ZAMARGU-4260 file (C-alpha; in steps of 0.2 Angstrom, whole numbers, plus 5000, padded with zeros to 4 digits):
<rodrens>
0) 4908/4199/5613 | 4917/4214/5607 | 4933/4204/5604 | 4923/4191/5594 | 4916/4204/5583
5) 4933/4212/5580 | 4941/4195/5575 | 4926/4192/5564 | 4928/4209/5555 | 4947/4206/5553
10) 4944/4188/5546 | 4931/4195/5533 | 4943/4209/5528 | 4957/4197/5525 | 4946/4185/5515
15) 4940/4200/5504 | 4957/4207/5501 | 4964/4189/5497 | 4949/4187/5485 | 4952/4204/5477
20) 4971/4201/5476 | 4969/4184/5468 | 4956/4191/5455 | 4968/4205/5451 | 4983/4193/5449
25) 4973/4182/5438 | 4968/4197/5428 | 4986/4203/5427 | 4993/4186/5422 | 4980/4185/5409
30) 4985/4201/5400 | 4993/4199/5383 | 5010/4207/5380 | 5007/4216/5363 | 5020/4225/5353
35) 5016/4242/5360 | 5018/4235/5378 | 5036/4230/5374 | 5049/4244/5377 | 5067/4241/5371
40) 5080/4254/5376 | 5098/4253/5370 | 5109/4262/5383 | 5126/4266/5375 | 5136/4283/5375
45) 5143/4278/5357 | 5129/4272/5346 | 5131/4254/5340 | 5119/4243/5330 | 5125/4225/5333
50) 5109/4220/5341 | 5093/4227/5333 | 5077/4230/5342 | 5068/4218/5330 | 5080/4204/5336
55) 5075/4208/5354 | 5057/4207/5351 | 5059/4190/5342 | 5068/4183/5357 | 5054/4189/5368
60) 5041/4180/5357 | 5051/4164/5356 | 5053/4164/5375 | 5035/4168/5378 | 5024/4160/5364
65) 5008/4162/5372 | 5011/4181/5374 | 5003/4181/5392 | 5011/4190/5406 | 5009/4175/5418
70) 5018/4164/5406 | 5034/4174/5404 | 5050/4169/5414 | 5059/4185/5417 | 5075/4177/5423
75) 5076/4165/5409 | 5073/4180/5396 | 5086/4191/5404 | 5099/4176/5404 | 5095/4173/5385
80) 5098/4191/5380 | 5114/4192/5391 | 5120/4177/5381 | 5121/4187/5365 | 5140/4190/5361
85) 5137/4209/5357 | 5127/4212/5373 | 5136/4219/5388 | 5122/4218/5401 | 5103/4217/5400
90) 5089/4221/5413 | 5071/4215/5411 | 5057/4219/5422 | 5037/4221/5421 | 5027/4236/5426
95) 5011/4235/5436 | 5001/4239/5420 | 5009/4224/5411 | 5022/4233/5401 | 5038/4223/5398
100) 5054/4234/5399 | 5071/4228/5392 | 5086/4240/5395 | 5101/4233/5385 | 5119/4239/5385
105) 5129/4233/5369 | 5147/4231/5368 | 5157/4245/5360 | 5172/4240/5350 | 5189/4249/5354
110) 5198/4240/5340 | 5196/4226/5327 | 5209/4212/5327 | 5214/4202/5312 | 5224/4187/5317
115) 5228/4172/5305 | 5213/4178/5294 | 5201/4179/5308 | 5192/4195/5312 | 5184/4200/5329
120) 5181/4215/5339 | 5188/4219/5357 | 5179/4231/5369 | 5186/4242/5382 | 5186/4227/5395
125) 5196/4217/5384 | 5182/4205/5379 | 5182/4197/5362 | 5166/4196/5352 | 5162/4192/5333
130) 5159/4204/5319 | 5142/4206/5313 | 5135/4202/5295 | 5124/4217/5295 | 5134/4230/5304
135) 5152/4236/5304 | 5158/4248/5317 | 5172/4260/5312 | 5187/4257/5324 | 5206/4255/5323
140) 5212/4239/5314 | 5225/4229/5323 | 5235/4215/5315 | 5248/4202/5321 | 5250/4190/5336
145) 5242/4201/5350 | 5241/4192/5366 | 5225/4193/5377 | 5235/4201/5392 | 5240/4215/5380
150) 5222/4220/5376 | 5220/4233/5390 | 5236/4242/5386 | 5231/4241/5367 | 5214/4248/5370
155) 5222/4262/5380 | 5233/4266/5366 | 5219/4267/5354 | 5208/4278/5365 | 5223/4290/5366
160) 5225/4291/5348 | 5206/4294/5345 | 5206/4308/5358 | 5221/4317/5350 | 5218/4326/5334
165) 5236/4325/5328 | 5237/4306/5331 | 5220/4303/5324 | 5225/4312/5308 | 5241/4302/5306
170) 5238/4284/5313 | 5226/4273/5304 | 5231/4256/5310 | 5242/4246/5321 | 5252/4230/5317
175) 5263/4219/5328 | 5279/4212/5321 | 5286/4199/5333 | 5287/4209/5349 | 5287/4226/5342
180) 5271/4237/5338 | 5270/4248/5323 | 5259/4263/5320 | 5253/4263/5302 | 5252/4281/5294
185) 5240/4289/5282 | 5253/4299/5274 | 5267/4290/5264 | 5271/4272/5265 | 5282/4273/5281
190) 5277/4265/5298 | 5281/4272/5315 | 5290/4259/5326 | 5285/4261/5345 | 5292/4244/5352
195) 5282/4239/5367 | 5266/4248/5374 | 5275/4257/5388 | 5278/4276/5388 | 5266/4278/5374
200) 5263/4297/5378 | 5282/4300/5377 | 5284/4291/5361 | 5270/4299/5352 | 5276/4316/5357
205) 5293/4312/5350 | 5286/4308/5334 | 5275/4323/5334 | 5291/4334/5337 | 5299/4325/5322
210) 5285/4328/5311 | 5283/4347/5315 | 5302/4351/5315 | 5308/4340/5300 | 5296/4329/5291
215) 5284/4343/5286 | 5299/4349/5275 | 5302/4331/5267 | 5293/4320/5255 | 5283/4307/5266
220) 5288/4294/5253 | 5306/4296/5257 | 5306/4285/5273 | 5302/4267/5275 | 5301/4267/5294
225) 5303/4280/5308 | 5307/4272/5325 | 5304/4280/5342 | 5306/4265/5353 | 5323/4270/5358
230) 5325/4282/5372 | 5328/4300/5368 | 5332/4297/5349 | 5323/4294/5333 | 5330/4282/5320
235) 5324/4283/5302 | 5326/4270/5288 | 5326/4277/5270 | 5314/4270/5257 | 5325/4261/5243
240) 5312/4263/5230 | 5311/4282/5232 | 5321/4290/5217 | 5329/4304/5227 | 5336/4292/5239
245) 5347/4283/5225 | 5361/4295/5227 | 5362/4294/5246 | 5361/4275/5246 | 5375/4274/5232
250) 5386/4286/5242 | 5383/4275/5257 | 5388/4259/5247 | 5404/4267/5241 | 5409/4271/5258
255) 5406/4254/5264 | 5416/4247/5249 | 5431/4257/5255 | 5431/4247/5272 | 5445/4234/5271
260) 5438/4216/5273 | 5446/4205/5286 | 5452/4192/5273 | 5462/4206/5264 | 5470/4211/5280
265) 5475/4193/5284 | 5483/4191/5267 | 5494/4206/5268 | 5500/4201/5285 | 5505/4184/5279
270) 5515/4190/5264 | 5525/4202/5276 | 5529/4187/5287 | 5535/4177/5272 | 5547/4190/5267
275) 5555/4193/5284 | 5555/4175/5290 | 5552/4161/5277 | 5551/4147/5291 | 5535/4154/5299
280) 5519/4146/5292 | 5506/4154/5303 | 5502/4171/5310 | 5495/4163/5327 | 5509/4161/5340
285) 5501/4145/5347 | 5501/4137/5330 | 5519/4142/5325 | 5532/4129/5321 | 5549/4132/5328
290) 5563/4130/5315 | 5575/4115/5318 | 5592/4124/5319 | 5607/4121/5329 | 5608/4130/5345
295) 5619/4145/5345 | 5631/4150/5359 | 5624/4157/5374 | 5632/4174/5371 | 5623/4176/5355
300) 5607/4167/5359 | 5592/4179/5359 | 5573/4177/5359 | 5566/4184/5344 | 5549/4192/5345
305) 5538/4186/5331 | 5528/4199/5321 | 5510/4200/5325 | 5496/4205/5314 | 5491/4223/5317
310) 5473/4229/5313 | 5471/4245/5303 | 5468/4259/5316 | 5457/4269/5304 | 5438/4265/5304
315) 5427/4269/5290 | 5412/4279/5295 | 5396/4280/5284 | 5384/4295/5287 | 5368/4295/5278
320) 5357/4310/5279
</rodrens>
C-alpha cells in the first residue's frame, strides 16, 4: 500500500509541475518584446558606425512582426544580422524575463582600396566590404592593382604606420605601380618607393635616417622620388619642375652631351681605314673583301693585320648632387 501511495504522490507532483511549466511557457511565449526589452551592444575596440542600433531594431521587427517572444526565431535572426557586410559576428539570445539581447561586433577597416574607380574597405582579416553612404571611417587610402593575397601584408604595413609617430606624420597614402609599392608623403610632392612588402621595418628606418640626417636641411619640393627598395642604399630622383634643380640638371645634360656617340666613333674609324688602305670597304673582318692582286714571291709575302676599330678608353661620368 505504501508503494502505491508513493507512486501516486510522484504522479500527482509530475502532473502539477507539467501544468505549471506549460502555463509558465505559455505566459512566457505570450510576452511582447517592446523596445525597452531589446538590448543592442556593439563590441568594438575601435568605434565604428557602419551598422546603427536603429537598423538592428528594424531587422528584429521585420523578422518578428507579431512582437511575441514565442514567434521569434533566434537562429534565423542571428543569421540575418551576420549576413550584413559590415558585421563580423553576432550573438542573439533571450533572458528568462523575456529580454532580447544582441551582441554585435562590426568590421573595423584597416585601409580603403580604390581600384578601377571602385572603393571598398578591407579589415584586418583581409575581408572586403562596401563603403557606407552614411558613414566614412578614417583610414589609409590605397590605390592600384592590389591582389587579395597581398591584403594581410598590406594591413600589417598600415598598422605599423599607424603605431609609429614618425611614419604616421609623413605617410598619408599608399599606391601600387606595376609591382612596386609607393608611400605618399604629406610634405612635398615626392613619393617613397619601397618595392615589395618585405623588410618593411628596415626600409622605413632607412627613410627615417635619410630624413633626419639630410632631408630636414633640404626643400621637400626638391625631389620627385626617394627609393629605399634597394638594399643598403637610398636613390633619389630630382624634381624637374623645381627651379633650384635647373642648374644641376643643365650641368648633367652638358656632361652627357660630351659623351661620344657610337655613330661618331664608327665614322672616324672608317676614315682612318680609307687613308691607310683604300681597298678595304668595311671595318668588320668577316665582311672584308680581299683585293685581287698578283701573288708576291714567297720571300716577300707577309700577312698584313688589318686595323680594328678601337673604342675610346675614357668614360664620361655624370654626378648629380
